[in-house]
C-alpha positions in Angstrom: 51.4 107.8 -10.0 48.9 110.0 -8.2 46.2 109.0 -10.6 46.9 105.3 -10.0 46.7 105.8 -6.2 43.4 107.6 -6.6 42.0 104.8 -8.7 43.1 102.3 -6.1 41.5 104.3 -3.4 38.2 104.6 -5.3 38.3 100.8 -6.0 38.6 100.0 -2.3 36.0 102.6 -1.3 33.5 101.1 -3.8 34.4 97.6 -2.7 33.8 98.5 0.9 30.4 100.1 0.1 29.5 97.0 -1.9 30.5 94.7 1.0 28.4 96.8 3.4 25.3 97.7 1.4 23.5 99.2 4.4 26.4 101.4 5.5 24.7 104.6 4.4 21.5 103.7 6.3 23.4 102.9 9.5 25.4 106.1 9.1 22.1 108.1 8.7 20.7 106.6 11.9 23.9 107.3 13.8 23.9 110.9 12.6 20.2 111.3 13.6 20.9 109.9 17.0 23.9 112.2 17.5 21.7 115.2 16.8 18.8 114.0 19.0 19.1 110.7 20.8 15.6 109.0 21.2 14.2 109.2 24.7 13.8 105.9 26.5 10.4 104.2 26.7 9.4 104.5 23.0 8.2 101.8 20.6 11.0 100.6 18.4 10.2 99.6 14.8 12.8 97.3 13.2 12.5 95.8 9.8 12.5 96.3 6.0 11.1 98.8 3.5 7.5 98.4 4.6 8.7 100.3 7.7 11.1 102.6 5.8 8.4 103.9 3.6 6.0 104.5 6.5 7.6 107.9 6.9 4.4 109.4 8.4 3.9 106.5 10.9 3.7 109.0 13.7 0.6 110.6 12.2 -1.1 107.2 12.0 -0.2 106.4 15.6 -0.2 109.8 17.4 -0.7 108.4 20.8 2.6 106.6 20.7 6.2 107.7 20.4 8.0 105.6 17.8 11.6 105.1 16.8 11.6 103.9 13.2 14.8 101.9 12.3 13.6 100.1 9.2 15.5 100.2 5.9 15.0 98.8 2.5 16.2 95.4 1.5 16.7 94.3 5.1 16.6 90.5 5.9 16.5 88.8 9.3 20.2 88.0 8.9 20.8 91.7 8.5 18.8 92.6 11.6 20.8 90.1 13.5 24.1 91.5 12.1 23.1 95.1 12.9 21.3 94.5 16.2 24.1 96.3 18.0 23.4 99.4 16.0 19.6 99.5 15.4 18.2 97.7 18.5 20.5 97.6 21.5 21.5 101.3 21.7 18.0 102.2 22.6 15.8 101.6 25.7 12.4 100.9 24.1 9.4 99.8 26.0 8.3 97.6 23.1 9.9 96.2 19.9 7.9 95.8 16.6 9.4 93.7 13.9 8.5 93.4 10.2 11.0 91.2 8.4 11.4 87.9 6.6 9.9 88.7 3.2 13.3 89.7 1.7 15.0 86.6 3.0 12.8 84.6 0.7 12.7 87.1 -2.2 16.5 87.4 -2.6 17.4 83.7 -2.2 15.3 81.0 -3.8 16.9 78.4 -1.5 15.4 80.1 1.6 12.3 78.3 2.8 9.6 79.2 5.4 11.4 77.0 7.9 14.7 78.9 7.4 12.9 82.2 7.9 11.5 80.8 11.1 14.9 79.7 12.3 16.4 83.0 11.6 13.6 84.8 13.4 14.1 82.5 16.4 17.8 83.4 16.5 16.9 87.1 16.5 14.3 86.5 19.2 16.8 84.9 21.6 19.4 87.5 20.7 17.0 90.3 21.8 15.9 88.4 24.9 19.6 88.3 26.1 19.6 92.1 26.4 15.9 92.8 26.9 14.7 89.9 29.0 11.0 90.7 29.3 10.4 93.4 26.7 7.1 93.1 24.9 7.7 92.0 21.3 5.3 92.2 18.3 6.0 90.4 15.0 4.0 91.5 12.0 3.4 88.6 9.6 4.9 88.7 6.1 2.4 90.4 3.8 1.0 89.0 0.5 2.7 91.4 -2.0 1.3 90.9 -5.5 4.8 91.0 -7.0 5.8 88.2 -4.7 2.7 86.1 -4.9 4.6 83.2 -6.3 6.4 82.9 -3.0 3.0 82.5 -1.2 3.7 79.0 0.1 7.1 79.8 1.7 5.7 83.0 3.3 2.6 81.4 4.8 4.8 78.6 6.0 7.2 81.0 7.7 4.3 82.9 9.2 2.7 79.7 10.6 5.9 78.6 12.3 6.7 82.0 13.8 3.1 82.3 15.1 3.3 78.9 16.7 6.6 79.7 18.3 5.5 83.1 19.7 2.3 81.6 21.1 4.4 79.8 23.7 6.5 82.9 24.6 5.7 85.5 27.2 5.1 89.1 26.3 4.9 88.5 22.6 2.2 89.0 19.9 1.9 87.7 16.4 -0.1 90.1 14.2 -1.6 88.4 11.1 -1.8 91.0 8.4 -1.8 88.4 5.6 -5.5 87.5 5.6 -6.7 91.1 5.9 -4.7 92.1 2.8 -6.4 89.7 0.6 -9.4 90.4 -1.6 -12.6 88.4 -1.7 -11.0 86.4 -4.5 -8.3 85.2 -2.1 -5.6 87.2 -4.0 -3.7 90.3 -2.8 -5.9 93.4 -2.7 -4.3 95.5 -5.5 -6.0 98.7 -4.1 -3.7 98.8 -1.1 -0.4 98.6 -3.0 1.7 101.1 -5.0 2.3 100.6 -8.7 5.3 98.5 -7.9 2.9 95.9 -6.4 5.3 95.4 -3.5 5.0 98.4 -1.2 1.8 99.7 0.3 0.0 103.0 -0.3 -1.9 105.0 2.4 -4.8 102.6 2.4 -2.5 99.7 3.1 -0.9 101.5 6.0 -4.3 102.5 7.4 -5.1 98.8 7.4 -1.9 98.0 9.2 -2.6 100.7 11.8 -6.0 99.1 12.6 -4.4 95.7 12.9 -1.4 96.5 15.0 -2.4 99.3 17.2 -4.4 97.1 19.6 -1.1 95.4 20.6 0.8 98.6 21.4 1.7 99.6 24.9 0.5 103.0 26.1 
C-alpha cells in the first residue's frame, strides 16, 4: 500500500515538473533573490539561453549593474507567463530582451508575424507596470543550426523593428547582419560546436553592438 502511494506521489510530482518545465529556473531565481535581492536601478536582461549562457556578462559590461533573468528554451509566451516572477518584482532602469528564436524553432506553425504579435503583447504588458522604462530588443540572431528558419526570423525582426520605431524610449538592436560572414551565411567562428549558442567572440560582438544603447 505504501509503495503504491509512493508511486502515485512520484507520478504527480513528475507530471507537475513536466507541466512546469521552467519551475527549477524560477525557483533558482527566487532563492537567489531571497539571499540578496537586486538593488533598484539596474539593467534587467530577460530572454532565452543566449542570455543564460552569458554568465560573465558583467565582465563584458563592467560599467553597468545587470540582473540576468534569462533561461534556456524560453519563448515569448513563456516571458509573458512568467513576467510576474522575472520582470515585475524588480525596479530596473532599463529592460533588455532577447527572445523569439525559440518560438519559431519549437513550433513549425509559428511565423514571423506571430512572433511579432507575441512581442507586442509582451511590450504592452510591460508598459502597464513600467510606463516609460527604456526598453531594448535584441534581434533574433542567425544561428547556423537554425538557418532554415531564416525567412521567419528576418520577418519577425523586421516587424518588431518597425513597431519599436514608433514607440518612445525603445531601441531595436540589429545583431543579425553583423553575425553574418562575407558570404552572407552565419559566421561559424562566433558560435560553439552546437552551432546555436555563441562563444566568447560572439558575445564580444554583442557587447559592441548593444552597449551604446545602455543607460549609465
